[in-house]
VOBA-1610 file (N, C-alpha, C; in pm, whole numbers, padded with zeros to 5 digits, always signed):
BEGIN
Unk-05987+07102+08474Unk-05971+06977+08564Unk-05979+07000+08731Unk-06004+06873+08703Unk-06066+06857+08821Unk-05962+06763+08949Unk-05920+06764+08979Unk-05831+06740+09072Unk-05840+06652+09207Unk-05800+06529+09146Unk-05869+06457+09278Unk-05733+06394+09337Unk-05862+06402+09505Unk-05750+06414+09650Unk-05710+06253+09651Unk-05591+06172+09706Unk-05561+06123+09740Unk-05579+06081+09873Unk-05663+06004+09874Unk-05721+05958+10075Unk-05547+05939+10147Unk-05489+05937+10264Unk-05379+05840+10288Unk-05469+05846+10355Unk-05399+05670+10389Unk-05490+05559+10477Unk-05454+05548+10557Unk-05394+05599+10700Unk-05326+05553+10787Unk-05322+05408+10831Unk-05176+05397+10891Unk-05174+05246+10898Unk-05109+05314+11038Unk-05145+05235+11166Unk-05106+05196+11271Unk-04954+05209+11305Unk-04898+05255+11380Unk-04738+05263+11362Unk-04728+05078+11409Unk-04781+05043+11499Unk-04701+04870+11537Unk-04705+04853+11453Unk-04810+04891+11283Unk-04771+04775+11162Unk-04688+04804+11006Unk-04600+04948+11046Unk-04565+04978+10978Unk-04420+04944+10994Unk-04345+04913+10896Unk-04250+04887+10819Unk-04124+04971+10925Unk-04069+04878+11020Unk-03904+04931+11084Unk-03819+04898+10961Unk-03773+05043+10954Unk-03637+05066+10915Unk-03531+05108+10941Unk-03522+05087+11024Unk-03394+05177+11160Unk-03383+05022+11252Unk-03450+04953+11283Unk-03421+04787+11367Unk-03296+04797+11425Unk-03381+04804+11575Unk-03271+04766+11696Unk-03161+04673+11663Unk-03031+04621+11664Unk-02976+04489+11699Unk-03052+04391+11749Unk-03108+04279+11721Unk-03103+04195+11802Unk-03030+04142+11876Unk-03091+04067+12033Unk-02952+04026+12123Unk-02854+03874+12046Unk-02901+03835+11953Unk-02830+03738+11892Unk-02719+03820+11769Unk-02744+03932+11810Unk-02703+04012+11664Unk-02591+04091+11707Unk-02592+04098+11857Unk-02523+04238+11887Unk-02358+04192+11889Unk-02344+04266+11864Unk-02169+04261+11811Unk-02060+04313+11902Unk-02117+04374+12031Unk-02040+04380+12188Unk-02081+04267+12246Unk-01890+04241+12305Unk-01979+04107+12407Unk-01964+04164+12520Unk-02022+04065+12583Unk-02146+04051+12674Unk-02023+04030+12754Unk-02020+04161+12946Unk-01880+04109+13009Unk-01943+03983+13063Unk-01758+03914+13112Unk-01768+03838+13175Unk-01795+03684+13111Unk-01832+03682+12951Unk-01857+03565+12814Unk-01646+03597+12779Unk-01634+03441+12771Unk-01477+03478+12704Unk-01491+03460+12594Unk-01341+03463+12499Unk-01371+03499+12371Unk-01284+03339+12397Unk-01320+03247+12211Unk-01189+03149+12151Unk-01052+03159+12248Unk-01010+03238+12219Unk-00862+03332+12214Unk-00849+03322+12429Unk-00924+03349+12497Unk-00899+03344+12632Unk-00926+03201+12695Unk-01036+03071+12601Unk-00971+03036+12613Unk-00873+02919+12642Unk-00811+02962+12506Unk-00704+02897+12443Unk-00578+02884+12534Unk-00593+03026+12573Unk-00519+03076+12692Unk-00526+02990+12758Unk-00625+02974+12826Unk-00621+02923+12970Unk-00607+02715+12964Unk-00631+02682+12861Unk-00659+02572+12840Unk-00482+02520+12774Unk-00446+02626+12761Unk-00271+02580+12710Unk-00152+02563+12834Unk-00185+02621+12985Unk-00142+02542+13058Unk-00157+02428+13099Unk-00290+02409+13086Unk-00332+02254+13121Unk-00255+02155+12995Unk-00238+02167+12900Unk-00212+02112+12806Unk-00033+02082+12850Unk+00021+02187+12857Unk+00175+02186+12903Unk+00137+02120+13037Unk+00063+02127+13119Unk+00148+02016+13257Unk+00092+01832+13251Unk+00044+01797+13133Unk-00011+01725+13030Unk+00078+01668+13047Unk+00175+01757+12957Unk+00327+01713+12854Unk+00411+01642+13031Unk+00394+01722+13057Unk+00501+01715+13155Unk+00493+01629+13304Unk+00350+01583+13257Unk+00367+01449+13390Unk+00359+01322+13278Unk+00281+01399+13188Unk+00373+01280+13043Unk+00555+01219+13039Unk+00564+01287+13072Unk+00736+01298+13067Unk+00738+01248+13153Unk+00701+01329+13344Unk+00758+01287+13392Unk+00756+01069+13476Unk+00671+01060+13388Unk+00573+00931+13412Unk+00670+00840+13300Unk+00696+00862+13129Unk+00828+00788+13080Unk+00963+00776+13159Unk+00986+00945+13230Unk+01144+00960+13264Unk+01135+00812+13410Unk+01040+00836+13442Unk+01027+00735+13577Unk+01067+00608+13532Unk+00985+00572+13448Unk+00971+00428+13388Unk+01099+00412+13362Unk+01180+00477+13261Unk+01263+00470+13235Unk+01412+00469+13295Unk+01416+00518+13400Unk+01537+00515+13534Unk+01490+00396+13645Unk+01333+00357+13648Unk+01299+00181+13660Unk+01332+00062+13574Unk+01374+00126+13456Unk+01454-00002+13375Unk+01587-00047+13377Unk+01619+00124+13366Unk+01769+00113+13344Unk+01879+00056+13481Unk+01821+00085+13601Unk+01851+00070+13791Unk+01755-00125+13740Unk+01703-00134+13726Unk+01689-00310+13758Unk+01790-00344+13628Unk+01812-00310+13440Unk+01952-00324+13414Unk+02029-00371+13519Unk+02108-00260+13537Unk+02228-00217+13606Unk+02189-00345+13750Unk+02126-00291+13813Unk+02097-00442+13974Unk+02112-00561+13891Unk+02079-00645+13802Unk+02088-00729+13753Unk+02191-00817+13663Unk+02268-00653+13581Unk+02413-00676+13574Unk+02516-00700+13688Unk+02486-00620+13757Unk+02587-00619+13853Unk+02526-00784+13902Unk+02422-00766+14007Unk+02425-00882+14017Unk+02487-01068+13951Unk+02483-01013+13793Unk+02503-01140+13753Unk+02699-01199+13794Unk+02727-01042+13720Unk+02873-01027+13760Unk+02921-01079+13901Unk+02853-01011+14052Unk+02895-01123+14136Unk+02867-01244+14162Unk+02745-01269+14065Unk+02710-01445+14070Unk+02801-01527+14073Unk+02872-01477+13941Unk+02941-01484+13917Unk+03074-01538+13887Unk+03134-01382+13949Unk+03245-01413+14050Unk+03266-01524+14185Unk+03186-01484+14190Unk+03102-01606+14317Unk+03129-01763+14330Unk+03119-01843+14230Unk+03096-01968+14127Unk+03214-01950+14057Unk+03303-01904+14059Unk+03454-01874+14037Unk+03535-01910+14127Unk+03509-01806+14284Unk+03602-01846+14339Unk+03528-01998+14412Unk+03420-01993+14400Unk+03435-02154+14481Unk+03492-02249+14406Unk+03566-02251+14250Unk+03531-02332+14178Unk+03724-02339+14262Unk+03782-02232+14248Unk+03941-02208+14259Unk+03934-02300+14434Unk+03859-02296+14491Unk+03896-02278+14624Unk+03910-02463+14654Unk+03746-02506+14568Unk+03794-02670+14552Unk+03937-02671+14449Unk+03982-02669+14321Unk+04004-02695+14317Unk+04162-02675+14359Unk+04219-02573+14439Unk+04322-02546+14499Unk+04340-02681+14602Unk+04238-02694+14680Unk+04248-02756+14774Unk+04236-02924+14767Unk+04255-02947+14632Unk+04295-03066+14647Unk+04379-03131+14522Unk+04448-02961+14497Unk+04556-02965+14402Unk+04726-03006+14450Unk+04646-02916+14620Unk+04754-02936+14662Unk+04739-03082+14813Unk+04619-03166+14800Unk+04619-03247+14885Unk+04706-03362+14748Unk+04616-03376+14703Unk+04738-03432+14535Unk+04915-03449+14556Unk+04928-03334+14550Unk+05061-03309+14556Unk+05131-03305+14703Unk+05078-03399+14839Unk+05107-03403+14937Unk+05078-03539+14914Unk+04991-03631+14854Unk+04994-03775+14831Unk+05022-03854+14777Unk+05130-03993+14897Unk+05211-04041+14726Unk+05258-04182+14820Unk+05233-04275+14733Unk+05176-04419+14799Unk+05319-04480+14646Unk+05431-04571+14768Unk+05549-04593+14709Unk+05493-04708+14576Unk+05418-04797+14709Unk+05371-04923+14581Unk+05263-04877+14455Unk+05167-04762+14444Unk+05159-04680+14273Unk+05219-04535+14230Unk+05354-04603+14282Unk+05426-04477+14207Unk+05386-04380+14074Unk+05344-04519+14024Unk+05360-04359+13878Unk+05214-04324+13898Unk+05124-04413+13916Unk+04909-04301+13913Unk+04987-04194+13996Unk+05010-04212+14108Unk+05057-04068+14197Unk+05159-04008+14118Unk+05265-03989+14085Unk+05335-03890+14007Unk+05229-03857+13914Unk+05182-03944+13821Unk+05102-03869+13742Unk+05007-03781+13748Unk+04898-03847+13832Unk+04858-03736+13937Unk+04870-03545+13928Unk+04994-03585+14043Unk+05083-03438+14033Unk+05116-03348+13911Unk+05130-03368+13824Unk+05160-03363+13660Unk+05057-03317+13667Unk+04954-03363+13699Unk+04774-03407+13592Unk+04705-03242+13674Unk+04764-03194+13803Unk+04748-03122+13904Unk+04828-02996+13885Unk+04891-02976+13808Unk+05027-02914+13820Unk+05043-02839+13664Unk+05139-02713+13687Unk+05129-02625+13557Unk+05283-02528+13542Unk+05278-02506+13465Unk+05387-02366+13455Unk+05497-02399+13467Unk+05593-02377+13569Unk+05740-02417+13621Unk+05704-02504+13759Unk+05588-02555+13842Unk+05586-02631+13907Unk+05544-02746+13837Unk+05479-02768+13762Unk+05519-02891+13641Unk+05643-02922+13587Unk+05692-02771+13494Unk+05843-02898+13499Unk+05936-02907+13599Unk+05927-02834+13757Unk+06007-02892+13819Unk+05970-03033+13822Unk+05809-03103+13889Unk+05795-03233+13869Unk+05843-03317+13753Unk+05853-03238+13615Unk+05915-03348+13515Unk+06004-03392+13529Unk+06091-03241+13538Unk+06259-03264+13601Unk+06315-03359+13662Unk+06174-03341+13829Unk+06305-03471+13963Unk+06244-03597+13954Unk+06136-03637+13848Unk+06053-03755+13860Unk+06213-03865+13916Unk+06289-03838+13788Unk+06380-03970+13849Unk+06427-04021+13970Unk+06494-03860+13918Unk+06579-03882+14146Unk+06438-03918+14284Unk+06341-03797+14177Unk+06250-03849+14363Unk+06206-04024+14329Unk+06148-04088+14262Unk+06137-04185+14230Unk+06185-04302+14291Unk+06372-04306+14249Unk+06452-04335+14350Unk+06469-04350+14458Unk+06391-04211+14521Unk+06443-04165+14662Unk+06252-04262+14741Unk+06161-04264+14655Unk+06058-04274+14755Unk+06081-04406+14785Unk+06126-04495+14658Unk+06118-04641+14626Unk+06203-04729+14772Unk+06273-04651+14745Unk+06444-04719+14894Unk+06356-04656+14995Unk+06273-04556+15031Unk+06214-04520+15198Unk+06140-04581+15166Unk+05990-04681+15070Unk+05895-04749+15098Unk+05796-04665+15160Unk+05789-04552+15109Unk+05705-04485+15214Unk+05563-04411+15206Unk+05429-04398+15242Unk+05301-04362+15259Unk+05331-04230+15276Unk+05251-04214+15174Unk+05244-04024+15258Unk+05139-03986+15211Unk+05035-03968+15291Unk+04842-03898+15229Unk+04805-03759+15360Unk+04764-03681+15316Unk+04704-03538+15322Unk+04566-03519+15332Unk+04542-03469+15418Unk+04393-03420+15449Unk+04397-03259+15447Unk+04282-03226+15422Unk+04303-03060+15407Unk+04187-03059+15530Unk+04280-02974+15617Unk+04167-02957+15746Unk+04111-02782+15727Unk+04190-02675+15657Unk+04118-02585+15612Unk+04175-02503+15504Unk+04100-02408+15453Unk+04198-02339+15334Unk+04125-02208+15338Unk+04129-02107+15193Unk+04070-01983+15142Unk+04169-01932+15091Unk+04077-01866+14909Unk+04133-01801+14814Unk+04165-01660+14894Unk+04270-01598+14806Unk+04337-01486+14921Unk+04375-01402+14743Unk+04371-01461+14692Unk+04354-01424+14562Unk+04266-01494+14482Unk+04218-01373+14372Unk+04161-01424+14234Unk+04148-01356+14152Unk+04197-01364+14011Unk+04171-01211+13894Unk+04151-01331+13795Unk+04062-01266+13742Unk+03990-01364+13650Unk+04010-01345+13479Unk+04002-01195+13530Unk+04083-01187+13366Unk+04174-01220+13353Unk+04291-01233+13473Unk+04441-01247+13433Unk+04455-01418+13416Unk+04296-01497+13498Unk+04398-01626+13516Unk+04477-01663+13673Unk+04469-01595+13702Unk+04510-01594+13898Unk+04476-01603+13958Unk+04538-01723+14083Unk+04466-01732+14223Unk+04546-01744+14290Unk+04501-01703+14414Unk+04635-01772+14495Unk+04508-01790+14679Unk+04528-01979+14675Unk+04496-01992+14737Unk+04599-02070+14937Unk+04516-02072+15024Unk+04602-02074+15133Unk+04506-02179+15169Unk+04640-02319+15217Unk+04543-02457+15287Unk+04613-02521+15367Unk+04591-02540+15525Unk+04641-02576+15593Unk+04612-02813+15580Unk+04646-02857+15625Unk+04716-02975+15614Unk+04742-03023+15704Unk+04727-03140+15747Unk+04772-03272+15783Unk+04827-03345+15735Unk+05008-03386+15776Unk+05037-03446+15648Unk+05060-03571+15772Unk+05071-03730+15735Unk+05084-03800+15749Unk+05211-03929+15671Unk+05291-03950+15723Unk+05381-04081+15696Unk+05389-04176+15697Unk+05367-04288+15664Unk+05394-04371+15726Unk+05549-04489+15608Unk+05650-04513+15748Unk+05717-04561+15681Unk+05685-04762+15754Unk+05796-04792+15634Unk+05731-04916+15606Unk+05793-05035+15764Unk+05826-04946+15787Unk+05803-05036+16022Unk+05843-04844+16121Unk+05756-04885+16245Unk+05773-04851+16341Unk+05651-04731+16294Unk+05613-04628+16364Unk+05485-04557+16405Unk+05458-04455+16277Unk+05383-04345+16219Unk+05364-04357+16106Unk+05386-04165+16130Unk+05391-04042+16078Unk+05423-03923+16177Unk+05350-03843+16101Unk+05288-03766+16237Unk+05162-03700+16166Unk+05252-03487+16167Unk+05198-03467+16104Unk+05253-03308+16150Unk+05153-03247+16043Unk+05089-03114+16164Unk+05051-02999+16024Unk+05141-02927+15949Unk+05076-02861+15806Unk+05163-02747+15764Unk+05037-02678+15673Unk+05103-02575+15665Unk+04989-02397+15540Unk+05082-02408+15443Unk+05044-02429+15330Unk+05065-02441+15218Unk+05026-02338+15189Unk+05063-02220+15066Unk+05078-02129+14955Unk+05026-02188+14838Unk+04932-02174+14786Unk+04906-02256+14619Unk+04872-02115+14549Unk+05005-02119+14474Unk+04979-02033+14290Unk+04879-02098+14170Unk+04789-02077+14157Unk+04712-02155+14063Unk+04667-02037+13948Unk+04671-02085+13786Unk+04655-02091+13670Unk+04592-02131+13610Unk+04497-02008+13534Unk+04450-02111+13435Unk+04423-02149+13329Unk+04393-02261+13259Unk+04407-02331+13227Unk+04348-02369+13072Unk+04292-02478+12963Unk+04270-02458+12861Unk+04125-02618+12968Unk+04210-02666+13025Unk+04134-02770+13047Unk+04128-02757+13259Unk+04093-02656+13249Unk+04061-02580+13359Unk+04173-02514+13511Unk+04140-02449+13625Unk+04253-02407+13671Unk+04355-02510+13762Unk+04493-02457+13735Unk+04628-02583+13788Unk+04716-02508+13928Unk+04742-02600+13962Unk+04892-02514+14084Unk+04948-02524+14000Unk+04963-02376+14008Unk+05164-02290+13863Unk+05298-02279+13987Unk+05211-02286+14132Unk+05319-02295+14217Unk+05341-02316+14343Unk+05380-02371+14482Unk+05312-02426+14636Unk+05425-02450+14672Unk+05445-02356+14765Unk+05619-02309+14917Unk+05506-02317+15061Unk+05553-02330+15159Unk+05555-02259+15267Unk+05472-02131+15319Unk+05351-02150+15355Unk+05319-02013+15445Unk+05412-01979+15494Unk+05437-01804+15501Unk+05514-01779+15599Unk+05416-01771+15740Unk+05461-01792+15813Unk+05445-01781+15949Unk+05343-01621+16011Unk+05272-01660+16058Unk+05152-01570+16103Unk+05050-01553+15978Unk+05084-01616+15859Unk+04963-01600+15744Unk+04780-01665+15742Unk+04744-01554+15726Unk+04576-01673+15734Unk+04526-01764+15677Unk+04435-01840+15675Unk+04357-01941+15631Unk+04264-01946+15626
//
């Protein structure tokens, strides 16, 4: 038997299949120096997010503080305004009530005494009602005309919650008799006021002590 020799064709090395191919750059599993991984980027991003959240919270806190501060100011301002309005009302009412109780004309005695009663309350009102018969008789007999003019006045006390107040009033009182010259005198009276369903009214009236401010 004749053995046939098979000729092996030499294939250039460049065309031979590469069985032990080296990993390409894209397939390289080793991290290159200086390149950040996802975990490193996340760690660096975390402080930034924290700063953003902290800034947002600070802004919210500032807005809340401003809002509550403004609300407090508005409430305080409203309370001050309310107190000022009540004080003005007490002063106006006190002046008029003290003037009313020092004004009386024997020619219109009933109207005058009714005004006294309408301007008063509590103990003062009771005193006027109880002493009215004797007082009417004395005034008609004397036939005097008494008028009062407010020179100065001030609120010395005001308790809105209790409904109590005090005023001091400087008056010029003129008493005109049926004959002769009018008698003029200046005096200072302290009035205690009480708030009623129909407004502030005098509950007491007395001579101001010497040295009292008004």
